[in-house]
C-alpha positions, 0 to 999 in steps of 0.5 A: 177525896184523896188522902195525902201521904199514905203511899207505902205507909203501913196500917194495922186495922183491927176488926179489919176483915168486915164492916167499917174496918174492911171499908177503911182497909179498902180505902187505904189500899186505894191510896197506896198504903200497905194494910194488915187486917186483923180480925178474930174471925179467921174465915172472914179474914181469908175471905176478905184477903181473897176478895181484895187480892192485893200484894199490899194486903195481909190478914191475920186472925187474932184476938186483939184482947190477948197480948200474944195475939198482938205480938203475932199481928205486929210481927206479921206487919213488920216481916211483911213490910217494915223489915223489907225496906224503909216504910212507916206507920200511918202515925209517922214513925219510921223504921229503917232496916239498917239502923234497927227500928225506932218509934 
């Protein structure tokens, strides 16, 4: 079943380097989304990113229960995709480059 409207959307998936999160990440990538997987296990992040080997995938080791880590992975997604061109998160928020970003 095709998921419509995900091409070039940005998804941040916590727990995304293994199990259900990894499956969701793979599916979103198949549909053309840009994916940032976040996982507390840095070795698993590196392994997953290496196995998938996609230009539309980045991985960040982070503890999502810590605010400073949340800032780290959101900044990684912003720098990787949202600041390079007009794109949007899967929620539909648009972040245009020339006018600053809006939620």
